[in-house]
C-alpha positions as CSV (number, residue, x, y, z in Angstrom):
1,M,1.5,29.4,10.8
2,K,3.7,28.7,13.8
3,T,3.0,25.0,13.4
4,K,4.0,25.0,9.7
5,I,7.3,26.9,10.5
6,L,8.1,24.4,13.2
7,S,7.5,21.5,10.9
8,V,9.9,22.9,8.3
9,I,12.6,23.5,10.9
10,M,12.3,20.0,12.2
11,L,12.6,18.5,8.7
12,F,15.9,20.2,8.2
13,L,17.2,19.1,11.5
14,G,17.0,15.6,10.2
15,F,13.8,14.4,11.7
16,T,14.4,15.1,15.4
17,L,12.2,13.9,18.3
18,A,9.3,16.3,17.6
19,A,8.9,15.0,14.1
20,Q,8.7,11.3,15.0
21,E,5.6,9.2,14.9
22,Y,6.1,6.3,17.3
23,Y,8.7,4.5,19.3
24,W,9.1,0.7,19.4
25,T,11.0,-2.0,21.3
26,S,11.5,-5.5,19.9
27,Y,12.3,-8.6,21.9
28,N,13.5,-11.5,19.7
29,F,13.5,-15.1,20.8
30,N,13.4,-18.7,19.6
31,V,10.7,-21.2,20.1
32,D,10.6,-24.8,18.9
33,A,7.9,-25.6,16.3
34,E,5.9,-27.7,18.7
35,D,5.7,-24.9,21.2
36,V,4.6,-22.0,18.9
37,E,0.9,-22.5,19.6
38,I,1.3,-22.4,23.4
39,T,3.6,-19.4,23.2
40,A,1.1,-17.5,21.1
41,K,-1.8,-18.5,23.5
42,L,0.1,-17.4,26.6
43,T,1.0,-14.1,25.0
44,A,-2.6,-13.5,23.8
45,D,-4.0,-14.4,27.2
46,Y,-1.7,-12.0,29.0
47,F,-2.0,-9.0,26.7
48,S,-5.8,-9.4,26.4
49,Q,-6.1,-8.6,30.1
50,P,-7.1,-5.1,31.1
51,G,-4.1,-3.2,32.5
52,S,-1.5,-5.5,30.8
53,K,-0.1,-2.5,28.9
54,A,-0.1,1.3,29.2
55,E,-2.7,3.3,27.3
56,G,-1.6,4.1,23.8
57,V,0.8,1.1,23.6
58,T,0.1,-1.7,21.0
59,V,1.7,-5.1,21.4
60,Y,2.5,-7.4,18.4
61,L,3.7,-11.0,18.1
62,F,5.5,-11.8,14.9
63,E,6.9,-15.0,13.4
64,T,10.0,-14.8,11.3
65,H,9.5,-16.2,7.8
66,F,12.4,-15.2,5.5
67,N,15.8,-14.3,7.0
68,D,19.6,-14.7,6.7
69,N,21.7,-16.8,9.1
70,E,22.2,-14.0,11.6
71,T,18.6,-12.8,11.9
72,N,17.9,-16.3,13.1
73,W,15.3,-15.7,15.8
74,S,11.9,-17.3,15.2
75,H,9.6,-14.8,16.9
76,S,9.5,-11.1,18.0
77,L,7.4,-9.4,20.7
78,V,7.1,-5.8,19.7
79,F,5.8,-2.8,21.7
80,A,4.9,0.4,19.9
81,G,3.4,3.8,20.9
82,S,4.2,7.4,21.5
83,L,7.2,8.5,23.5
84,D,4.9,9.3,26.5
85,A,3.0,6.0,26.2
86,M,6.2,3.9,25.9
87,G,7.7,5.8,28.8
88,E,4.7,4.9,30.9
89,Q,4.9,1.3,29.8
90,Y,8.5,1.0,31.0
91,S,8.0,3.0,34.3
92,R,5.3,0.6,35.6
93,G,7.8,-1.8,37.2
94,Q,7.2,-5.5,37.9
95,N,3.9,-7.1,39.0
96,D,2.8,-10.6,39.8
97,S,0.9,-11.0,36.6
98,W,3.8,-9.9,34.4
99,N,6.2,-12.1,36.3
100,L,3.9,-15.1,35.9
101,Y,3.7,-14.5,32.2
102,L,7.5,-14.3,32.0
103,T,7.8,-17.5,34.0
104,K,5.4,-19.4,31.7
105,I,6.8,-18.1,28.4
106,G,10.3,-18.8,29.6
107,Q,9.6,-22.5,29.6
108,Y,9.3,-22.4,25.8
109,A,11.2,-19.3,24.6
110,K,14.9,-18.7,24.5
111,S,16.0,-15.1,24.3
112,H,18.0,-14.0,21.3
113,S,18.3,-10.2,21.1
114,A,16.5,-6.9,21.7
115,A,16.4,-3.5,20.1
116,S,14.7,-0.2,20.2
117,G,14.1,2.7,17.8
118,N,11.4,5.0,16.3
119,S,9.7,5.7,13.1
120,L,10.4,8.9,11.2
121,K,7.8,8.9,8.4
122,S,5.1,6.5,7.4
123,Y,2.5,6.1,4.6
124,G,-0.4,3.8,4.8
125,E,-2.5,2.5,7.7
126,I,-0.6,1.4,10.7
127,G,-0.7,-2.1,12.2
128,T,-3.0,-3.6,9.6
129,H,-0.7,-5.5,7.3
130,P,0.2,-9.1,8.4
131,I,3.2,-9.5,6.1
132,Q,6.1,-7.2,6.8
133,N,9.5,-6.9,5.2
134,I,12.2,-5.0,6.9
135,L,15.3,-3.6,5.2
136,W,18.2,-2.8,7.6
137,L,20.2,0.2,6.4
138,D,23.5,2.0,7.0
139,V,22.8,5.6,6.0
140,N,25.5,8.2,5.5
141,D,23.6,11.5,5.2
142,A,20.3,10.8,7.1
143,G,18.7,14.1,6.2
144,K,19.4,13.9,2.5
145,F,18.2,10.3,2.3
146,A,15.0,11.0,4.3
147,E,14.1,14.0,2.1
148,A,14.5,11.9,-1.1
149,W,12.6,9.0,0.5
150,K,9.7,11.3,1.4
151,N,9.6,12.9,-2.0
152,Y,9.1,9.5,-3.7
153,H,7.0,7.5,-1.3
154,G,4.8,10.5,-0.4
155,K,3.6,10.5,-4.0
156,F,3.8,6.9,-5.2
157,N,3.3,4.5,-2.3
158,P,0.3,2.2,-3.2
159,E,-2.8,2.8,-1.0
160,D,-2.9,-0.9,0.1
161,R,0.7,-0.9,1.4
162,R,2.2,0.4,4.6
163,I,5.8,1.8,4.4
164,T,7.9,3.4,7.1
165,L,11.3,4.9,7.4
166,G,12.7,4.7,10.9
167,Q,15.9,4.6,12.8
168,F,17.6,2.2,15.3
169,R,18.5,3.7,18.7
170,L,19.3,0.9,21.1
171,G,20.5,-2.7,20.6
172,R,22.2,-2.3,17.3
173,S,24.0,-5.3,15.9
174,S,27.7,-5.4,15.0
175,M,26.7,-4.6,11.4
176,G,26.1,-1.0,12.4
177,E,22.6,-0.5,11.1
178,T,21.4,3.1,11.5
179,H,18.0,3.1,9.8
180,Y,15.3,0.7,8.5
181,V,12.5,0.6,5.9
182,L,9.5,-1.4,6.9
183,Q,7.1,-2.5,4.1
184,G,3.7,-3.9,5.1
185,F,1.6,-6.1,2.7
186,S,-1.8,-7.7,2.9
187,D,-0.5,-11.0,1.4
188,F,2.6,-12.7,0.1
189,K,1.5,-12.1,-3.6
190,S,2.1,-8.4,-3.0
191,A,5.3,-9.0,-1.0
192,F,6.8,-11.1,-3.7
193,N,6.8,-8.2,-6.2
194,P,6.7,-5.0,-4.2
195,N,7.6,-2.9,-7.2
196,K,4.8,-4.1,-9.5
197,Y,2.8,-1.0,-8.9
198,R,5.2,1.1,-11.0
199,E,5.8,-1.3,-13.9
200,E,3.4,0.5,-16.2
201,N,3.7,3.9,-14.5
202,K,6.3,6.0,-16.4
203,V,6.0,8.9,-14.0
204,A,6.7,6.6,-11.0
205,Q,9.6,5.0,-12.8
206,K,11.2,8.3,-13.5
207,A,10.7,9.4,-9.9
208,W,12.1,6.1,-8.6
209,S,15.2,6.6,-10.8
210,E,15.7,10.1,-9.2
211,F,15.3,8.7,-5.7
212,Y,17.6,5.8,-6.5
213,D,20.3,8.2,-7.6
214,V,20.3,9.6,-4.1
215,A,19.8,6.4,-2.2
216,S,22.6,4.5,-4.0
217,K,25.1,7.1,-2.8
218,E,23.8,7.4,0.7
219,V,22.6,3.9,1.7
220,T,24.0,0.4,2.1
221,I,21.5,-2.3,2.6
222,L,22.9,-4.6,5.3
223,R,20.2,-7.3,5.5
224,S,16.5,-7.9,5.3
225,N,14.0,-10.2,7.0
226,T,10.3,-10.9,6.5
227,R,7.9,-11.6,9.3
228,I,4.2,-12.6,9.8
229,M,1.9,-11.0,12.4
230,L,0.5,-13.6,14.6
231,G,-1.3,-11.3,17.1
232,K,-2.0,-7.7,17.9
233,W,-3.3,-6.4,21.3
């Protein structure tokens, strides 16, 4: 009973730290086409080693596929885990193996930007969908939007799709993004028409209309980008 009461309180506080699922950091960089293979190999070789990351942290390498002119980095190295796991990852300091990896990768990669944030609510299996589309949002009333988002996606998200609502914390761009929605797909066919699942579902269509009434008043979509997972460790 105590746990249930606490969960309700945290929901109305606008998804504070206790309600969050995982934290992430993303390092975005550019690599020439001829150097993609060696960059991926160096990354796989390093993060496949025991002790290369803290327990509970997962590392992903993504390649940007669709983007606008300003999200013009070619690759992203993403770390994700609980607050404690990520805290451990970033408290470990420098070591020779890490410094060697940075030296090697620095021969091929040019840094672009970095950011950090956390998820608020997700549906679907984490880390299994190689095609990911990210919507960057500017949200007015975060609690109101999150409640409407949960009410819809908690009932109608397809079983084969991963969808996450999260927030940016560090490294925001000049566009002022506050939140994001990440959609994970198994293939591009699903990504090309992410709303197909409700085309013949009248109940889902009605629920979407109700959700959209809220979202259209509270959210501005700033940009989107689509990435492909090249590796996971």
